[in-house]
C-alpha positions, 0 to 999 in steps of 0.5 A: 372533135366535137366537145360532147363526143370527146366527153363521152369518149373520156367517160368511156376510157375512165370506165375501162381504166376503172376495170383495168385496176382490177385486171392489173391487180390480178396480173401482178399477183400471178406474174412478175410486175416488170414482166406485166408492164413490159407485155402490156406496153409491147401489145399497146405499142403494136396497136398504136403503130398499126393504127398510125399505119392504117391512118396513113400517118407515118412517123416522119422522124427526120423533121424532129429536132433534138429539143423535140426528141429530148421532150419526147424522151422525157414524156416517154420516161414519165408516162410509160416507163416510170408510170408502168414500173411504179404502177405494176409494182405498187399494185402487187401490195397496195389495196384496191381501196387506196389505189382508187382513192389515190387516182382521184388526186390526178385532177389536183396534180394536173391543175397545180402542175399546169398552173406552175408550168404554164401560169394558168390561173386556177379559178375559184370555181375550178378549185371548188370543183376539185374539192367537191369531186374529191369528196365524192370519190371519198364517199364512194370508195370509203363507204362501200361494203368492206372498204377500208383505208389501210395505213400508207405503205410502200405500195401506196407510195408507188401508185401515187408516184406512178400517177404523178409521173403520168400526169407530169408527162401529160402536162408536157405533151400540151407543148407539142400539140402544135407540131404533132397530132395526138396519134403521132405523139402516142406512137413516138412516146409509147415506142420509146417508153416500151423500148426502155422497158424491154431493155430494163426487163432484159437486164433484170433477174426475171429475164433468166426465168422467162424461158422456163415459165409455164403457160399462164393460162388463157384467163391471164392472156385475156387480161393481158390483151384487155389491159394492153390493147384496150385499156393502154393502147386505145385508152391512151390514144383517146387520152392524149387526144383529149390532152391536146384538145381540152388540156391536161387539167380539164381532162384530169377532172374525168379521172374522178370517174375511175373509182366510181366505175370500179364500184359500179362494176363490182355491184353489177358483177359481184352483186355488191349493195348500192348504198345512199353513199354511192348515190351521194358520191355519184352526184358529187363527182358529176357536180365536181366534174362540171365545175372543174372543167368550166373556165 
């Protein structure tokens, strides 16, 4: 894909994921977090496998070696099961401010993991980009009206762990890029991860309560569809393709945009004021992304 097109797609995914944080927050306050995670992934894997079928890219499972299966399983545990269980559980108690700020740590995590696992050199320019971008996120999140960073809690730790789990799986995906396409990788990883999630749900306490649950309402259904289909399925298919084409560290730099879009949507939809700090943050994030994605 053309590099410019990939950059536009990544920014679009960041906007969707920024909104998705609020959607998951609403869902987890109304429904059990594990149930939310499972429903979102079932919707996502259905869309991903349907896309595989329509694209005429069937999963050729017989040619996959045992070593490759183990790597797929590890990626599924990290990017789907671990990420979703920790993220949905954490979002029930973590503040939106803390969750947005934590998401900005992804580029730093990816850069350090890539450097450690693949001996990729972190240039001074990329390090400066990470610092500037993180500073921009802090300017946007910490200085918007009503925002405040609360003491670190269990929910914050779970969100942080979810992010680390997702980034770790993303780094491992790069090693499979030569053997499999992005769509095939997404199909295998999300199918395995969703099966594990469903098994976990089946043996959980909430499983016995599901038959007696009342209809949650169309608003929550729409949020589930958005979160599962748009944010998770489509967003992660684009994300996995970016991981393969431009690498985990460079792709992660775009995650600086997630808290920025959260603020912008709050301004547009909730009529929140746009301060000078918002402008400073946007400029810093643009500069940090530019520097951090250059070799």
